[in-house]
Backbone of each chain as ProteinMPNN parsed JSONL, in Angstrom:
{"seq_chain_A": "MSACCALEPAVFYYPKPDEEAEKKKPSLPGNVCIELYFDLTAMISQEILKILLSQEMSDKELIEAAEKTGTFQFWNNPQDDVYNRLL", "coords_chain_A": {"N_chain_A": [[2.864, -29.922, 19.149], [1.613, -27.702, 17.365], [-0.182, -25.194, 15.37], [-1.495, -22.052, 14.178], [-4.612, -20.622, 11.916], [-6.474, -19.163, 9.771], [-9.854, -18.249, 8.471], [-9.61, -17.244, 4.617], [-10.417, -14.076, 4.493], [-12.542, -11.804, 3.128], [-12.987, -9.211, 1.469], [-13.337, -5.494, 0.889], [-12.99, -2.703, -1.41], [-13.098, 0.595, -0.867], [-12.509, 3.85, -3.27], [-14.845, 1.529, -5.359], [-12.761, -0.385, -7.056], [-12.8, 0.275, -10.653], [-14.866, -1.975, -12.725], [-15.075, -1.68, -15.515], [-13.449, 0.018, -16.135], [-11.288, -1.304, -15.805], [-11.343, -3.431, -17.603], [-11.09, -2.078, -20.444], [-8.411, -1.492, -20.037], [-5.687, -0.733, -22.273], [-3.81, -4.209, -22.805], [-0.896, -6.161, -23.122], [-0.25, -8.924, -24.965], [0.891, -12.274, -23.385], [3.372, -13.599, -24.378], [4.754, -11.328, -26.036], [4.911, -9.549, -24.386], [6.813, -11.193, -23.209], [8.97, -11.394, -24.948], [9.556, -9.368, -25.965], [10.924, -8.016, -23.249], [13.245, -9.791, -23.768], [14.271, -8.788, -25.529], [14.96, -6.391, -24.541], [16.733, -7.237, -22.956], [18.575, -8.501, -24.378], [19.575, -6.588, -25.782], [20.88, -4.372, -23.616], [22.614, -6.638, -23.139], [24.613, -6.836, -25.059], [25.179, -4.04, -25.474], [26.859, -4.36, -23.212], [28.675, -6.21, -23.473], [30.0, -4.499, -25.523], [31.299, -2.688, -23.956], [32.772, -3.985, -22.576], [34.527, -5.519, -24.503], [35.852, -3.499, -25.28], [38.13, -2.88, -23.247], [41.373, -4.004, -22.203], [41.958, -7.343, -22.765], [42.272, -10.39, -21.968], [41.386, -13.14, -24.514], [40.409, -15.308, -22.079], [39.871, -13.979, -19.805], [37.887, -11.922, -21.053], [35.96, -13.478, -21.076], [35.654, -14.411, -18.58], [34.509, -12.545, -17.606], [32.426, -11.968, -18.574], [30.81, -13.791, -18.711], [30.386, -13.65, -16.08], [28.715, -10.851, -15.698], [26.541, -11.88, -16.751], [25.927, -11.66, -19.486], [27.037, -13.201, -21.335], [25.632, -15.598, -22.724], [24.145, -14.263, -24.926], [25.391, -13.613, -26.372], [25.647, -14.585, -29.447], [26.017, -15.096, -31.704], [27.054, -16.118, -35.058], [28.045, -14.717, -36.976], [29.119, -12.503, -36.212], [32.187, -10.494, -35.052], [33.504, -11.075, -32.729], [32.095, -13.479, -31.445], [33.446, -15.575, -33.043], [35.778, -14.792, -31.784], [35.511, -15.206, -28.898], [34.73, -18.521, -29.075]], "CA_chain_A": [[3.254, -29.267, 17.947], [0.766, -26.542, 16.961], [-0.356, -24.653, 14.209], [-2.926, -21.455, 13.704], [-4.4, -20.527, 11.073], [-7.86, -18.258, 9.896], [-10.406, -18.215, 7.128], [-9.549, -16.71, 4.322], [-11.062, -12.529, 4.744], [-13.38, -11.109, 2.41], [-11.996, -7.6, 1.166], [-13.748, -5.015, -0.199], [-12.369, -1.444, -1.087], [-14.065, 1.794, -1.347], [-14.034, 3.135, -3.905], [-15.07, 0.499, -5.984], [-12.688, -0.781, -8.3], [-13.44, 0.417, -11.798], [-14.421, -2.82, -13.364], [-15.244, -1.878, -16.718], [-12.337, 0.802, -16.742], [-10.008, -2.044, -16.109], [-11.162, -4.091, -18.986], [-10.795, -1.401, -21.416], [-7.299, -1.341, -20.212], [-4.954, -1.641, -23.07], [-2.598, -5.055, -22.341], [0.006, -6.945, -24.447], [-0.101, -10.535, -24.79], [2.021, -12.203, -22.129], [4.153, -13.614, -25.379], [4.586, -10.383, -26.305], [6.118, -9.063, -23.222], [8.072, -11.812, -22.956], [9.686, -11.527, -26.575], [10.486, -7.548, -25.368], [11.856, -8.681, -22.28], [14.425, -10.743, -24.436], [15.07, -8.468, -26.653], [15.783, -5.423, -24.408], [17.44, -7.788, -22.206], [19.544, -8.71, -25.056], [20.097, -5.403, -26.236], [21.383, -4.327, -22.813], [23.511, -7.586, -22.816], [25.305, -6.57, -26.107], [26.302, -2.61, -24.862], [27.966, -4.299, -21.841], [29.964, -6.987, -24.048], [30.687, -3.533, -26.456], [32.086, -2.047, -23.316], [34.006, -5.439, -22.205], [35.394, -5.603, -25.458], [37.154, -2.124, -25.309], [38.485, -3.122, -22.231], [42.134, -4.968, -23.279], [41.758, -7.699, -21.905], [42.562, -11.471, -22.489], [39.934, -13.915, -24.369], [40.072, -15.585, -20.916], [39.267, -12.792, -18.999], [36.949, -11.281, -21.841], [34.478, -15.056, -21.553], [35.369, -14.541, -17.365], [34.039, -11.065, -17.171], [30.904, -12.123, -19.795], [29.82, -15.07, -17.543], [30.131, -12.587, -14.572], [27.616, -10.293, -16.081], [25.204, -13.114, -17.586], [26.109, -11.309, -20.897], [27.581, -14.466, -22.541], [24.466, -16.244, -23.131], [23.221, -13.114, -25.493], [26.27, -13.911, -27.469], [25.267, -16.133, -29.943], [25.755, -14.233, -33.292], [27.831, -16.498, -35.304], [28.594, -13.643, -38.065], [29.973, -11.656, -34.708], [33.721, -11.128, -34.542], [33.504, -11.58, -30.877], [31.22, -14.498, -31.189], [34.13, -15.875, -33.316], [36.94, -14.206, -30.764], [35.25, -16.041, -28.199], [34.236, -19.653, -29.339]], "C_chain_A": [[1.312, -28.616, 18.019], [0.212, -25.724, 16.042], [-1.684, -23.798, 14.419], [-3.178, -21.429, 12.758], [-6.228, -19.949, 11.459], [-8.296, -18.523, 8.477], [-9.499, -17.411, 6.419], [-10.042, -14.986, 4.133], [-11.617, -12.498, 3.545], [-13.062, -9.343, 2.226], [-12.899, -7.125, 0.226], [-12.79, -3.409, 0.069], [-13.492, -0.37, -1.683], [-12.934, 3.077, -1.691], [-13.658, 2.089, -4.42], [-14.231, 0.289, -6.873], [-13.281, -0.524, -9.343], [-13.744, -0.861, -12.559], [-14.169, -2.833, -14.907], [-13.676, -1.417, -17.49], [-10.991, -0.387, -16.935], [-10.018, -3.112, -17.446], [-10.817, -3.712, -20.177], [-9.193, -1.401, -20.982], [-6.696, -1.464, -21.396], [-3.69, -2.917, -22.515], [-2.304, -5.886, -23.379], [0.151, -8.307, -23.835], [0.754, -10.799, -24.292], [3.535, -12.512, -23.342], [4.79, -12.599, -25.733], [5.099, -9.935, -25.748], [7.249, -9.617, -22.994], [8.954, -11.877, -24.253], [9.947, -9.421, -26.128], [11.006, -7.733, -24.061], [13.1, -9.058, -22.779], [15.116, -10.003, -25.297], [15.514, -7.333, -26.192], [16.923, -6.171, -23.064], [19.165, -8.144, -22.955], [20.559, -7.542, -25.416], [21.216, -4.872, -24.772], [22.902, -5.228, -22.897], [24.809, -7.17, -24.098], [25.813, -5.389, -25.96], [27.164, -3.572, -24.111], [28.64, -5.372, -22.689], [30.697, -5.652, -25.025], [31.88, -3.112, -25.475], [33.41, -3.25, -22.774], [34.812, -5.29, -23.096], [36.215, -4.62, -25.234], [38.019, -2.375, -23.979], [39.896, -3.733, -22.814], [42.275, -6.131, -22.003], [41.486, -9.386, -23.003], [41.352, -11.99, -23.118], [39.483, -14.557, -23.212], [39.021, -14.939, -20.248], [37.527, -11.97, -19.642], [35.733, -12.158, -21.304], [34.4, -14.61, -20.07], [33.88, -13.497, -16.789], [32.351, -11.06, -17.802], [29.972, -12.901, -19.124], [29.253, -14.568, -16.584], [28.781, -12.032, -14.216], [26.521, -10.554, -16.486], [24.876, -12.171, -19.048], [26.418, -12.317, -21.878], [26.911, -15.209, -23.277], [24.1, -15.404, -24.173], [24.579, -13.132, -26.464], [26.458, -14.411, -28.488], [25.113, -15.753, -31.431], [27.425, -14.783, -34.272], [28.64, -15.521, -36.424], [29.482, -12.31, -37.539], [31.267, -11.556, -34.697], [33.86, -11.616, -33.209], [33.325, -12.638, -30.909], [32.498, -15.434, -31.636], [35.605, -16.045, -32.542], [36.846, -15.104, -29.8], [35.461, -17.423, -28.489], [35.634, -20.088, -30.03]], "O_chain_A": [[0.278, -29.032, 18.54], [0.596, -25.132, 17.051], [-2.749, -24.333, 14.725], [-2.394, -22.042, 12.033], [-6.941, -20.068, 12.455], [-7.576, -18.874, 7.542], [-8.625, -16.822, 7.053], [-9.799, -14.814, 2.938], [-11.115, -13.289, 2.747], [-12.983, -8.527, 3.144], [-13.292, -7.689, -0.796], [-12.193, -3.019, 1.072], [-14.356, -0.46, -2.556], [-12.352, 3.501, -0.693], [-12.556, 1.572, -4.237], [-14.671, 0.74, -7.931], [-14.432, -0.96, -9.365], [-12.778, -1.088, -13.287], [-13.412, -3.596, -15.508], [-13.033, -1.833, -18.454], [-10.091, -0.411, -17.774], [-9.047, -3.492, -18.101], [-10.341, -4.488, -21.006], [-8.568, -1.247, -22.031], [-7.098, -2.502, -21.922], [-2.726, -2.517, -21.863], [-3.044, -6.283, -24.279], [0.503, -8.693, -22.72], [1.708, -10.024, -24.353], [4.559, -11.837, -23.242], [5.951, -12.998, -25.831], [6.164, -9.59, -26.26], [8.33, -9.106, -22.702], [9.761, -12.806, -24.229], [10.902, -8.663, -26.296], [12.128, -7.237, -24.165], [14.091, -8.627, -22.19], [16.212, -10.277, -25.785], [16.382, -6.804, -26.885], [17.748, -5.517, -22.426], [20.302, -8.104, -22.485], [21.788, -7.5, -25.38], [22.418, -5.038, -24.979], [24.017, -4.722, -22.768], [25.98, -7.313, -23.747], [27.006, -5.345, -26.26], [28.344, -3.557, -24.46], [29.795, -5.246, -22.284], [31.898, -5.766, -25.271], [33.064, -3.108, -25.813], [34.634, -3.147, -22.696], [35.938, -4.92, -22.763], [37.387, -4.891, -24.971], [38.881, -1.496, -24.0], [39.774, -4.052, -23.997], [42.559, -5.966, -20.817], [40.918, -9.571, -24.079], [40.273, -11.613, -22.661], [38.263, -14.545, -23.048], [37.817, -15.169, -20.126], [36.516, -11.633, -19.026], [34.636, -11.635, -21.11], [33.241, -14.309, -19.782], [32.888, -13.615, -16.07], [31.409, -10.324, -17.507], [28.757, -12.767, -18.984], [28.112, -14.755, -16.163], [28.01, -12.273, -13.287], [25.587, -9.764, -16.624], [23.757, -12.049, -19.544], [26.094, -12.265, -23.064], [27.322, -15.57, -24.38], [23.249, -16.118, -24.705], [24.485, -12.397, -27.447], [27.607, -14.825, -28.641], [24.188, -16.099, -32.166], [28.504, -14.192, -34.251], [29.843, -15.692, -36.622], [30.182, -11.487, -38.128], [31.798, -12.592, -34.299], [34.42, -12.662, -32.881], [34.257, -13.29, -30.439], [32.822, -16.197, -30.726], [36.362, -17.014, -32.606], [37.8, -15.858, -29.608], [36.593, -17.741, -28.127], [35.757, -21.211, -30.52]]}, "seq_chain_B": "MNGTEKPIGVAIIVCDKVITEVGTGNKTIVSTFNNIRTANFPCIHPYMAVYVALSNSVGVKPINLLLKFGEKTLIRVGGKITFPDRNAVVEIIFNLVGVPFTEAGAYCFEIHADDEYIFESRFSVTKIEE", "coords_chain_B": {"N_chain_B": [[-31.093, -22.777, 11.061], [-31.023, -21.116, 8.596], [-29.557, -19.23, 7.769], [-30.862, -16.622, 8.82], [-30.049, -16.232, 11.134], [-28.724, -13.382, 13.749], [-25.989, -11.841, 13.199], [-23.174, -11.965, 15.309], [-21.047, -8.826, 16.509], [-17.665, -9.296, 16.708], [-14.935, -7.703, 16.154], [-14.123, -4.533, 15.504], [-11.886, -2.771, 14.332], [-9.874, -0.033, 13.951], [-7.057, 0.67, 11.341], [-3.957, 1.065, 9.514], [-3.205, -1.05, 8.066], [-4.355, -4.114, 6.814], [-2.595, -7.293, 7.078], [-2.639, -10.23, 5.22], [-1.519, -12.876, 5.686], [-0.634, -15.556, 3.143], [-1.414, -18.77, 3.104], [-1.596, -19.646, 5.485], [-3.687, -18.012, 6.152], [-4.081, -16.04, 8.338], [-4.251, -12.771, 9.822], [-2.415, -9.954, 9.873], [-2.773, -6.701, 11.816], [-2.012, -3.571, 11.203], [-0.578, -0.713, 12.843], [-2.902, 0.829, 14.481], [-5.526, 3.208, 15.374], [-7.823, 5.591, 16.446], [-7.876, 8.396, 16.092], [-7.84, 11.004, 14.331], [-5.544, 13.802, 13.126], [-6.126, 17.0, 11.452], [-4.778, 20.04, 9.867], [-6.6, 21.556, 7.87], [-10.173, 21.621, 6.956], [-12.182, 20.505, 4.537], [-10.623, 17.949, 5.061], [-9.067, 15.033, 3.626], [-8.045, 11.225, 3.872], [-5.775, 9.781, 3.411], [-5.198, 6.77, 3.229], [-6.372, 4.233, 4.649], [-7.54, 1.155, 6.719], [-10.283, -0.657, 7.751], [-10.561, -3.61, 10.267], [-12.731, -6.221, 10.09], [-14.641, -8.378, 12.22], [-17.037, -11.046, 12.593], [-19.336, -13.638, 13.686], [-21.509, -16.105, 14.336], [-23.491, -16.575, 12.941], [-25.127, -18.118, 9.568], [-25.003, -19.149, 6.441], [-25.197, -16.994, 4.022], [-24.731, -13.79, 4.193], [-25.786, -9.992, 3.587], [-23.326, -7.444, 4.311], [-22.395, -4.577, 5.19], [-20.274, -1.565, 5.958], [-20.488, 1.122, 7.18], [-19.67, 4.698, 7.057], [-20.261, 7.053, 9.848], [-21.467, 10.723, 10.676], [-22.876, 12.162, 12.621], [-26.583, 12.044, 11.586], [-25.832, 11.244, 8.922], [-24.77, 9.735, 6.486], [-21.816, 8.775, 5.117], [-19.726, 7.446, 3.42], [-20.343, 3.819, 2.287], [-20.401, 0.805, 2.294], [-19.708, -2.683, 0.836], [-20.612, -6.153, 0.841], [-21.908, -9.409, -0.011], [-21.401, -11.949, 2.195], [-20.365, -15.132, 3.128], [-20.975, -17.414, 5.289], [-20.329, -19.773, 6.876], [-20.368, -21.409, 9.274], [-22.062, -21.363, 12.503], [-20.69, -21.038, 14.317], [-18.102, -20.028, 13.293], [-15.949, -17.484, 12.729], [-15.897, -14.499, 10.91], [-13.964, -13.098, 8.965], [-13.55, -9.683, 7.821], [-12.268, -7.45, 5.762], [-12.202, -3.804, 5.093], [-10.934, -1.897, 2.573], [-10.021, 1.298, 2.557], [-9.619, 4.311, 0.24], [-8.776, 7.652, 0.206], [-10.677, 8.891, 2.515], [-12.809, 11.363, 2.973], [-13.467, 13.613, 5.217], [-14.778, 16.798, 6.719], [-15.57, 18.183, 8.564], [-14.403, 18.547, 12.184], [-15.192, 16.193, 14.886], [-16.751, 13.79, 16.338], [-16.789, 10.804, 14.464], [-17.984, 7.348, 13.15], [-17.815, 4.156, 12.493], [-20.009, 1.782, 11.255], [-21.704, -1.359, 11.404], [-23.607, -3.082, 9.232], [-25.981, -5.953, 9.01], [-27.855, -6.974, 6.754], [-29.026, -4.302, 6.16], [-29.336, -3.951, 8.807], [-28.513, -2.965, 11.955], [-25.206, -3.933, 13.451], [-22.98, -3.44, 15.206], [-20.76, -1.043, 16.091], [-17.771, 1.258, 15.919], [-16.067, 3.904, 17.088], [-14.302, 6.838, 16.476], [-12.289, 9.971, 16.494], [-11.915, 13.306, 14.729], [-10.126, 15.536, 14.474], [-8.757, 18.978, 15.012], [-6.354, 20.474, 14.352], [-4.35, 23.032, 16.35], [-2.933, 26.36, 14.653]], "CA_chain_B": [[-30.224, -22.742, 10.336], [-31.226, -20.911, 7.658], [-29.59, -17.847, 7.608], [-31.719, -15.737, 9.886], [-29.065, -15.608, 12.903], [-28.217, -12.092, 13.478], [-24.252, -12.156, 13.476], [-22.427, -10.614, 16.319], [-19.685, -8.452, 16.218], [-16.869, -9.327, 17.541], [-13.977, -6.902, 16.44], [-14.259, -3.696, 14.672], [-10.346, -2.52, 14.615], [-9.121, 1.047, 12.822], [-5.904, 1.204, 10.889], [-3.679, 1.519, 8.391], [-3.505, -2.096, 7.126], [-4.158, -5.514, 7.591], [-1.621, -8.131, 6.078], [-3.427, -11.295, 5.119], [-0.509, -14.094, 5.532], [-0.315, -16.638, 2.395], [-0.975, -20.096, 3.821], [-2.324, -19.672, 6.826], [-4.892, -16.541, 6.118], [-3.655, -15.037, 9.728], [-3.856, -11.209, 9.627], [-1.637, -8.868, 10.704], [-3.129, -5.658, 11.893], [-1.171, -2.746, 11.843], [-0.851, 0.707, 13.035], [-4.205, 0.867, 14.938], [-5.66, 4.14, 15.51], [-8.688, 6.366, 16.908], [-8.476, 9.867, 16.292], [-7.127, 11.714, 12.989], [-6.019, 15.18, 13.288], [-5.578, 17.593, 10.506], [-4.886, 21.203, 10.26], [-7.659, 22.106, 7.683], [-11.246, 20.691, 6.86], [-12.393, 19.473, 4.189], [-9.172, 16.988, 4.796], [-8.694, 13.263, 2.67], [-7.548, 11.043, 4.488], [-5.352, 8.711, 1.93], [-5.56, 5.534, 2.939], [-7.111, 3.472, 5.959], [-8.473, 0.124, 6.656], [-11.058, -1.441, 9.038], [-10.732, -4.723, 10.22], [-14.116, -6.448, 11.06], [-14.824, -10.194, 12.752], [-18.266, -11.602, 12.902], [-19.766, -14.401, 14.31], [-22.783, -16.657, 15.212], [-24.401, -16.589, 11.926], [-24.903, -18.958, 8.834], [-25.461, -18.758, 5.165], [-25.129, -15.589, 3.103], [-25.616, -11.971, 4.384], [-25.394, -9.049, 2.85], [-22.85, -6.88, 5.235], [-22.171, -3.297, 4.806], [-19.54, -1.009, 6.575], [-20.983, 2.377, 6.955], [-18.9, 5.854, 7.842], [-21.082, 8.183, 9.504], [-20.754, 12.144, 11.141], [-24.338, 11.983, 13.149], [-26.766, 10.595, 11.216], [-25.195, 11.574, 7.674], [-23.59, 8.784, 5.652], [-20.04, 9.508, 4.182], [-19.505, 5.963, 3.08], [-21.071, 3.111, 2.527], [-19.639, 0.052, 1.281], [-19.574, -4.102, 1.419], [-21.19, -7.43, -0.113], [-22.402, -10.598, 0.711], [-20.202, -12.758, 2.942], [-20.699, -16.02, 3.545], [-20.855, -17.838, 6.849], [-19.47, -21.481, 7.22], [-20.871, -22.342, 10.101], [-22.367, -20.396, 13.343], [-19.214, -21.067, 15.29], [-17.068, -19.389, 12.597], [-15.579, -16.423, 13.266], [-15.955, -15.088, 9.692], [-13.485, -11.609, 9.198], [-13.875, -9.265, 6.757], [-11.082, -6.014, 5.806], [-12.251, -2.686, 4.147], [-10.092, -1.057, 2.115], [-10.785, 2.571, 2.296], [-9.0, 5.412, -0.107], [-9.363, 8.931, -0.227], [-11.844, 9.172, 3.089], [-13.633, 12.662, 3.237], [-13.972, 14.525, 6.533], [-15.527, 17.786, 5.987], [-15.644, 18.517, 9.874], [-14.064, 17.838, 13.313], [-15.668, 15.484, 15.198], [-16.586, 12.06, 16.529], [-17.731, 9.561, 13.519], [-18.59, 6.378, 13.812], [-17.725, 2.873, 11.482], [-21.307, 1.224, 11.852], [-21.856, -2.501, 10.4], [-24.918, -3.705, 9.1], [-26.453, -7.065, 8.399], [-29.312, -7.224, 6.189], [-29.732, -3.451, 6.301], [-29.612, -3.874, 9.984], [-27.586, -2.405, 12.693], [-24.747, -4.738, 14.304], [-22.06, -2.519, 16.085], [-20.185, 0.281, 15.612], [-16.734, 1.939, 16.521], [-16.184, 5.507, 17.03], [-13.173, 7.443, 16.33], [-12.348, 11.342, 16.271], [-11.233, 13.65, 13.996], [-9.605, 17.156, 15.694], [-8.239, 19.853, 14.005], [-4.634, 20.817, 14.637], [-4.434, 24.039, 16.172], [-2.077, 26.615, 14.344]], "C_chain_B": [[-29.997, -22.135, 8.778], [-30.526, -19.588, 7.094], [-29.812, -16.623, 8.085], [-31.145, -15.156, 11.109], [-28.56, -14.649, 12.323], [-26.672, -12.45, 13.926], [-24.01, -11.296, 14.382], [-21.02, -10.497, 15.973], [-18.944, -8.67, 17.595], [-15.336, -8.609, 17.395], [-14.118, -5.45, 15.158], [-12.498, -3.14, 14.965], [-9.989, -1.117, 13.021], [-7.727, 0.973, 12.851], [-5.212, 1.455, 10.14], [-3.475, 0.429, 7.496], [-3.97, -3.093, 7.828], [-3.64, -6.188, 6.177], [-2.125, -9.293, 6.174], [-1.988, -12.507, 4.872], [-0.764, -15.397, 4.515], [-0.404, -17.89, 3.142], [-1.96, -20.473, 4.954], [-3.644, -18.787, 6.953], [-4.746, -15.883, 7.478], [-3.649, -13.742, 9.128], [-2.932, -10.428, 10.341], [-1.705, -7.668, 10.685], [-2.342, -4.541, 11.965], [-1.594, -1.595, 11.648], [-2.334, 1.049, 13.528], [-4.587, 2.343, 15.428], [-7.112, 5.054, 15.899], [-8.73, 7.913, 17.009], [-7.433, 10.567, 15.06], [-6.938, 13.121, 13.626], [-5.26, 16.287, 11.931], [-5.544, 19.14, 10.709], [-6.202, 22.212, 9.255], [-8.711, 20.795, 7.022], [-11.382, 21.851, 5.395], [-10.532, 18.311, 4.601], [-9.836, 15.246, 4.107], [-7.974, 12.84, 3.947], [-7.087, 9.931, 3.544], [-5.14, 7.502, 2.091], [-5.874, 4.744, 4.473], [-7.481, 2.188, 5.937], [-9.125, 0.18, 7.986], [-10.994, -2.947, 9.367], [-11.863, -5.265, 11.07], [-14.179, -7.926, 11.326], [-16.054, -10.31, 13.167], [-18.467, -12.503, 13.11], [-21.104, -14.84, 14.287], [-23.982, -16.37, 13.795], [-24.234, -17.964, 10.959], [-25.516, -18.725, 7.32], [-24.841, -17.42, 4.304], [-26.227, -14.902, 3.497], [-24.794, -10.97, 3.979], [-24.428, -8.105, 4.019], [-22.497, -5.66, 4.704], [-21.352, -2.379, 5.811], [-20.036, 0.634, 6.351], [-20.246, 3.584, 7.965], [-19.751, 6.751, 8.182], [-20.82, 9.248, 10.521], [-22.37, 12.006, 11.383], [-25.565, 11.048, 12.136], [-26.853, 10.727, 9.168], [-24.28, 10.452, 7.186], [-22.683, 9.017, 4.742], [-19.728, 8.546, 3.188], [-20.673, 4.996, 3.347], [-20.558, 1.687, 1.624], [-19.427, -1.607, 1.925], [-20.383, -4.718, 0.084], [-21.824, -8.579, 0.69], [-21.186, -11.331, 1.154], [-21.095, -13.973, 3.157], [-20.123, -16.645, 4.972], [-21.106, -19.37, 7.084], [-20.652, -21.845, 7.893], [-21.156, -21.326, 11.693], [-21.408, -20.451, 14.555], [-18.257, -20.035, 14.552], [-16.725, -17.87, 12.826], [-15.008, -15.945, 11.38], [-14.975, -13.209, 9.719], [-13.584, -10.959, 7.672], [-12.714, -7.356, 6.498], [-11.542, -5.068, 4.666], [-11.2, -1.694, 3.973], [-10.206, 0.184, 2.001], [-9.807, 3.969, 1.61], [-9.52, 6.477, -0.408], [-10.514, 8.885, 0.715], [-12.168, 10.715, 3.338], [-13.851, 12.937, 4.834], [-14.11, 15.882, 6.913], [-15.219, 18.751, 7.511], [-14.882, 17.809, 10.984], [-15.021, 17.438, 13.978], [-16.149, 13.825, 15.606], [-17.494, 11.42, 15.336], [-17.532, 8.439, 14.097], [-18.459, 5.331, 12.487], [-19.033, 2.472, 11.895], [-21.091, -0.236, 10.751], [-23.145, -2.462, 10.614], [-25.195, -4.969, 8.254], [-27.555, -7.247, 7.73], [-29.87, -6.057, 6.14], [-29.972, -3.012, 7.924], [-28.427, -3.588, 10.957], [-27.051, -3.381, 13.45], [-24.369, -4.317, 15.518], [-21.609, -1.605, 15.386], [-18.794, 0.445, 16.708], [-16.351, 3.439, 15.874], [-14.928, 5.938, 17.049], [-13.252, 9.139, 16.166], [-11.47, 11.916, 15.338], [-11.358, 15.235, 14.198], [-8.933, 17.652, 14.825], [-7.497, 20.526, 14.694], [-4.641, 22.247, 14.875], [-3.188, 25.244, 15.746], [-1.228, 27.673, 15.188]], "O_chain_B": [[-29.134, -22.494, 7.977], [-30.931, -19.006, 6.088], [-29.098, -15.65, 7.842], [-31.441, -14.191, 11.815], [-28.101, -14.556, 11.185], [-26.333, -13.204, 14.838], [-24.425, -10.138, 14.423], [-20.179, -11.262, 15.502], [-19.206, -8.465, 18.78], [-14.524, -8.814, 18.298], [-14.199, -5.699, 13.955], [-12.103, -3.278, 16.123], [-9.917, -1.225, 11.797], [-7.08, 1.118, 13.888], [-5.655, 2.471, 9.604], [-3.511, 0.647, 6.285], [-4.062, -3.153, 9.054], [-3.892, -5.989, 4.989], [-2.169, -9.669, 7.345], [-1.652, -12.821, 3.731], [-1.139, -16.396, 5.128], [0.556, -18.137, 3.871], [-2.795, -21.359, 5.134], [-4.491, -18.955, 7.83], [-5.566, -14.976, 7.623], [-3.115, -13.556, 8.035], [-2.899, -10.451, 11.572], [-1.012, -7.083, 9.853], [-1.822, -4.479, 13.079], [-2.456, -1.197, 10.864], [-2.963, 1.679, 12.678], [-3.629, 2.766, 16.076], [-7.573, 5.029, 14.758], [-9.426, 8.557, 17.794], [-6.211, 10.474, 15.169], [-7.747, 13.63, 14.401], [-4.072, 16.268, 11.607], [-6.21, 19.595, 11.639], [-6.673, 23.268, 9.678], [-8.419, 19.639, 6.715], [-11.059, 23.014, 5.154], [-9.488, 18.423, 3.957], [-10.908, 14.663, 4.274], [-7.472, 13.564, 4.806], [-7.907, 9.228, 2.953], [-4.836, 6.906, 1.057], [-5.132, 5.123, 5.379], [-7.891, 1.931, 4.805], [-8.763, 0.78, 8.998], [-11.522, -3.605, 8.471], [-12.062, -5.016, 12.259], [-13.675, -8.658, 10.475], [-16.325, -9.676, 14.187], [-17.458, -13.046, 12.658], [-21.954, -13.953, 14.215], [-25.15, -15.998, 13.914], [-23.441, -18.839, 11.308], [-26.553, -18.072, 7.198], [-23.615, -17.314, 4.254], [-27.455, -14.952, 3.444], [-23.564, -10.928, 3.959], [-25.162, -8.072, 5.007], [-22.246, -5.728, 3.501], [-21.963, -2.453, 6.877], [-19.862, 1.192, 5.267], [-20.201, 3.54, 9.195], [-20.227, 7.43, 7.272], [-19.977, 8.926, 11.358], [-23.097, 11.761, 10.42], [-25.545, 9.831, 11.949], [-27.754, 10.354, 8.416], [-23.107, 10.369, 7.548], [-22.906, 9.463, 3.617], [-19.457, 8.949, 2.057], [-21.596, 5.108, 4.153], [-20.398, 1.687, 0.403], [-19.1, -1.841, 3.088], [-20.678, -4.256, -1.018], [-22.159, -8.544, 1.874], [-20.118, -11.308, 0.542], [-22.311, -13.898, 3.331], [-19.069, -16.366, 5.544], [-22.154, -19.888, 7.471], [-21.654, -22.388, 7.428], [-20.263, -20.508, 11.912], [-21.56, -19.846, 15.616], [-17.655, -19.22, 15.252], [-17.675, -17.172, 13.18], [-14.187, -16.567, 10.706], [-15.384, -12.294, 10.435], [-13.673, -11.594, 6.621], [-12.728, -6.389, 7.26], [-11.359, -5.367, 3.485], [-10.703, -0.923, 4.793], [-10.702, 0.356, 0.887], [-9.259, 4.676, 2.456], [-10.52, 6.562, -1.122], [-11.582, 8.83, 0.106], [-11.419, 11.18, 4.197], [-14.568, 12.167, 5.473], [-13.21, 16.137, 7.712], [-14.705, 19.869, 7.474], [-14.671, 16.602, 10.863], [-16.002, 18.177, 13.889], [-15.733, 12.844, 14.991], [-18.719, 11.53, 15.301], [-17.056, 8.296, 15.223], [-19.007, 5.701, 11.449], [-19.296, 2.83, 13.043], [-20.522, -0.228, 9.659], [-23.778, -2.065, 11.592], [-24.797, -5.109, 7.097], [-28.396, -7.861, 8.386], [-31.098, -6.089, 6.071], [-30.61, -2.018, 8.273], [-27.335, -4.056, 10.637], [-27.835, -3.958, 14.203], [-24.927, -4.537, 16.593], [-21.949, -1.331, 14.235], [-18.699, -0.008, 17.849], [-16.343, 3.901, 14.733], [-14.249, 5.267, 17.826], [-14.3, 9.592, 15.704], [-10.422, 11.351, 15.028], [-12.357, 15.948, 14.11], [-8.473, 17.004, 13.885], [-7.909, 21.188, 15.647], [-4.887, 22.941, 13.888], [-2.267, 25.162, 16.559], [-0.111, 28.018, 14.802]]}, "name": "protein", "num_of_chains": 2, "seq": "MSACCALEPAVFYYPKPDEEAEKKKPSLPGNVCIELYFDLTAMISQEILKILLSQEMSDKELIEAAEKTGTFQFWNNPQDDVYNRLLMNGTEKPIGVAIIVCDKVITEVGTGNKTIVSTFNNIRTANFPCIHPYMAVYVALSNSVGVKPINLLLKFGEKTLIRVGGKITFPDRNAVVEIIFNLVGVPFTEAGAYCFEIHADDEYIFESRFSVTKIEE"}
């Protein structure tokens, strides 16, 4: 049994990356990005759920469809009629 | 072993790109070439890479890649490279974006260590006749 490997290479770029420009780029803190991601995912999921609800399905079929589309976990508003219908 | 040994050139390969495998550090050299054809001058070649392997030196040395056309230096890029021991083969990848070629002819990539010429690889740029 044998394996080959090599030293990590040195890498240079032309033109040189403008490090100062990179530093000046606006950036969002990681937690803000994550929150935005979840907000958007939740919004999209709720839209999908609305479409599912507009279909004539039994509660069981509705839950299955919500689970299949990965939207069930975002359906967590106890004030929501849908939430009450499902749970 | 004080870093005064002149490196020996092992390889200069001009290609589209060099992929480094995570874990082993092994390189895959993709799409080598030695000629660029263009209909118009000046032409800008969008992306190319130059793979360089050097050996026989110890310590830290400034290594530079020069793109030359005759006596004219079009590009100079590089930095400090560490040679861990005399037998180690040190690999350097130069990723070049927007490389300008002003006219047809023989171009040359030269490797310099400590501002001293080590070795070179030539390639040509030719005009496509329409």
